[in-house]
C-alpha positions as CSV (number, residue, x, y, z in Angstrom):
1,M,120.4,132.5,42.1
2,I,120.9,132.5,46.0
3,E,121.8,136.0,45.7
4,S,118.6,137.1,43.6
5,L,116.2,135.7,46.6
6,T,117.9,137.5,48.9
7,V,117.7,140.6,47.1
8,L,113.9,140.1,46.8
9,Y,113.4,138.3,50.3
10,G,114.9,141.8,51.2
11,A,112.9,144.1,49.0
12,L,109.1,142.4,49.4
13,P,108.1,144.6,52.2
14,Y,109.0,147.4,50.6
15,L,107.0,146.6,47.8
16,F,104.3,145.3,49.8
17,R,104.1,148.6,50.8
18,G,104.0,149.7,47.1
19,T,101.3,147.3,46.7
20,L,99.2,149.6,49.6
21,V,99.8,152.4,47.2
22,T,98.3,150.9,44.3
23,I,95.1,149.7,46.1
24,A,94.8,153.7,47.4
25,L,95.1,154.6,43.9
26,V,92.4,152.5,42.1
27,A,90.1,152.7,45.0
28,G,90.2,156.1,44.9
29,A,89.9,156.4,40.6
30,M,87.2,153.7,40.7
31,G,85.0,155.1,43.1
32,L,85.7,158.4,41.4
33,G,84.6,157.2,37.8
34,L,81.4,155.7,38.9
35,V,80.0,158.9,40.7
36,V,81.0,160.9,37.7
37,G,80.3,157.7,35.0
38,V,76.9,157.9,36.6
39,N,76.0,160.8,36.8
40,L,77.3,160.7,32.8
41,A,75.2,157.8,31.6
42,V,71.9,159.2,33.1
43,G,72.8,162.5,31.5
44,Q,73.4,160.8,27.9
45,V,70.2,159.1,28.3
46,Y,68.0,161.4,30.0
47,G,69.4,165.0,29.3
48,N,69.0,167.0,26.4
49,R,70.6,167.8,23.2
50,W,72.9,169.8,24.4
51,L,74.2,168.2,27.4
52,R,74.5,164.5,25.5
53,K,77.1,166.6,23.3
54,A,79.0,168.1,26.1
55,I,79.3,164.5,27.4
56,G,80.0,163.4,24.3
57,I,82.6,165.8,24.3
58,Y,84.0,164.3,27.6
59,I,84.2,161.0,26.4
60,W,85.6,161.3,22.9
61,F,88.5,163.2,25.1
62,F,89.1,161.2,27.6
63,R,88.9,158.0,25.7
64,G,91.1,159.3,23.0
65,V,94.4,160.8,24.7
66,P,96.8,159.0,26.5
67,L,97.4,158.7,29.8
68,L,100.6,159.5,30.3
69,V,100.0,163.0,28.5
70,L,96.8,163.3,30.6
71,L,98.9,162.4,33.6
72,F,101.5,165.0,32.1
73,L,98.9,167.8,31.3
74,F,97.0,167.7,34.3
75,Y,99.7,168.0,37.0
76,F,102.5,169.6,35.1
77,G,100.3,172.0,32.9
78,L,96.2,172.5,34.2
79,F,96.9,172.2,37.7
80,S,100.0,174.4,37.7
81,L,98.2,177.4,35.3
82,L,95.7,177.4,37.9
83,G,97.9,177.6,41.2
84,I,96.0,174.5,42.3
85,N,99.0,172.0,44.7
86,L,98.1,169.3,44.3
87,S,100.5,165.4,45.3
88,A,101.0,163.6,42.3
89,F,99.0,160.5,44.0
90,T,96.0,162.7,44.2
91,V,96.5,164.0,40.8
92,A,96.9,160.2,39.5
93,I,93.8,159.5,41.3
94,I,92.2,162.1,39.5
95,V,93.1,161.3,36.3
96,L,92.8,157.7,36.5
97,G,89.0,158.5,37.9
98,L,88.3,161.1,35.1
99,I,89.4,158.3,32.5
100,T,87.3,155.3,33.5
101,A,84.6,157.4,34.5
102,A,84.5,157.9,30.5
103,Y,84.4,154.3,30.3
104,Q,82.6,153.5,33.0
105,S,80.0,155.7,31.6
106,Q,79.3,153.8,28.9
107,I,78.6,150.5,31.2
108,F,75.7,151.8,32.9
109,R,74.7,153.6,29.6
110,G,74.3,150.1,28.0
111,A,72.7,148.8,31.3
112,I,70.3,151.6,31.4
113,L,69.1,151.4,27.9
114,S,68.3,147.2,28.6
115,L,65.8,148.3,31.2
116,P,62.1,147.8,29.7
117,E,61.4,151.4,29.0
118,G,57.6,150.9,30.8
119,Q,59.5,151.2,33.5
120,L,59.6,155.0,33.6
121,K,56.7,155.4,32.0
122,A,55.0,153.2,35.4
123,A,57.1,155.6,37.9
124,R,55.2,158.5,36.3
125,A,52.0,157.0,36.2
126,L,52.4,156.4,40.1
127,G,53.2,160.7,40.4
128,M,56.9,160.1,40.8
129,S,59.0,162.3,38.8
130,D,62.0,161.1,37.1
131,R,65.1,162.0,39.0
132,K,63.3,160.3,41.7
133,A,62.1,157.2,39.5
134,I,66.0,157.1,38.0
135,V,67.5,157.3,41.5
136,L,65.1,154.7,43.0
137,I,63.9,152.2,39.9
138,I,66.5,152.6,37.1
139,L,69.9,153.3,38.7
140,P,69.2,149.9,41.6
141,Q,68.9,147.7,38.1
142,A,71.2,149.1,36.0
143,L,74.3,149.2,38.8
144,R,73.3,145.3,39.2
145,L,73.6,144.8,35.6
146,S,77.0,147.1,35.4
147,I,78.9,144.6,37.8
148,P,80.3,142.2,35.2
149,G,81.8,145.6,32.9
150,W,82.6,147.2,36.1
151,S,85.0,144.2,36.6
152,N,86.6,144.4,33.3
153,E,87.0,148.1,34.2
154,Y,88.6,147.4,37.5
155,S,91.6,145.1,35.7
156,I,92.0,147.5,33.3
157,V,92.2,150.8,36.3
158,L,94.8,148.0,38.2
159,K,97.0,147.8,35.7
160,D,97.0,151.7,34.3
161,S,98.0,152.3,37.7
162,A,101.7,151.6,36.9
163,V,101.9,154.6,34.8
164,A,101.4,156.9,37.9
165,Y,105.1,156.7,38.6
166,A,105.9,158.6,35.9
167,L,104.6,161.4,38.0
168,G,107.0,160.0,41.0
169,V,104.5,158.2,42.7
170,M,105.5,155.6,44.5
171,E,103.6,152.9,43.8
172,M,104.7,149.5,43.3
173,M,105.5,149.4,40.2
174,A,107.9,152.3,40.8
175,R,109.3,150.7,43.9
176,A,110.6,147.6,42.1
177,H,112.1,149.7,38.8
178,F,113.8,151.8,42.4
179,V,114.9,148.5,43.7
180,A,115.7,147.0,40.6
181,S,118.1,149.8,39.0
182,R,120.6,149.6,42.2
183,T,120.9,146.0,42.5
184,Y,120.4,145.0,38.7
185,E,117.9,142.4,39.8
186,H,115.5,143.2,37.2
187,L,113.9,139.5,36.7
188,P,113.0,138.6,40.4
189,L,111.8,142.0,41.3
190,Y,110.1,143.1,37.8
191,F,108.5,139.2,37.7
192,S,107.2,139.6,41.6
193,A,105.8,142.6,40.4
194,G,103.9,141.1,37.7
195,L,102.5,138.2,39.9
196,I,101.6,140.7,42.9
197,F,99.0,142.5,39.9
198,L,98.1,139.3,39.0
199,I,97.0,138.3,42.3
200,L,95.2,141.4,42.6
201,T,93.2,141.4,40.0
202,Y,92.2,137.7,40.5
203,L,90.9,138.8,44.1
204,G,89.5,141.9,42.7
205,T,87.6,140.2,39.6
206,K,86.5,137.4,41.9
207,G,85.6,139.2,44.9
208,L,82.6,141.3,42.5
209,R,81.7,138.0,40.8
210,V,80.4,136.8,44.3
211,L,78.8,140.4,44.5
212,E,77.5,140.2,41.5
213,E,75.8,136.9,42.2
214,K,74.3,137.9,45.4
215,V,72.1,140.6,43.8
216,R,71.7,139.1,40.2
217,I,68.6,140.0,39.3
218,P,66.2,136.8,37.8
219,G,65.6,137.9,34.6
220,Y,68.0,140.5,33.6
221,S,71.7,138.1,34.0
222,R,72.6,134.8,34.1
């Protein structure tokens, strides 16, 4: 027991540096997913038939192929074929971001469809273009309504980020495995990694919950 605690105490700074890498992975992926997901949602709701079909294929692909397969496909396949030299960390953010964009787009699409249709018609009657009405009227409301679903997606991306160790990204889980394979103290190290994931999940969802309450639209949410 004392030996396990000694190993864990010595490994904690190393694990905490991995935690920063994990946080950066999740922040980058969620940010990319937000930008791409919003555009996909708008295209699905307001785009023409061909655009909706193209977006549907994108969503079908990234929701259907496992994360590990996509990581290998992009890192060892697509980017190598195109001669694009990106770090494993960058590729992990791109792949996680593209995957979560597919899921986030459905969150945003549901939020957009939940808004009264008369709002867009009223904006047109006031002389606003569709693009301006979507950006200034529809999306500010839809993004507020999407926070609960976005909070759930955050916890999923956080857990998925552990798979990035397959590319050699030295995030938290990779560091825990590295130390455990050399000290054979698997239980305390993996338990500590799991505990850190739980703390990050709680802090993230709690923060988004506070944000949800601050920007809540009366009549549209609890």
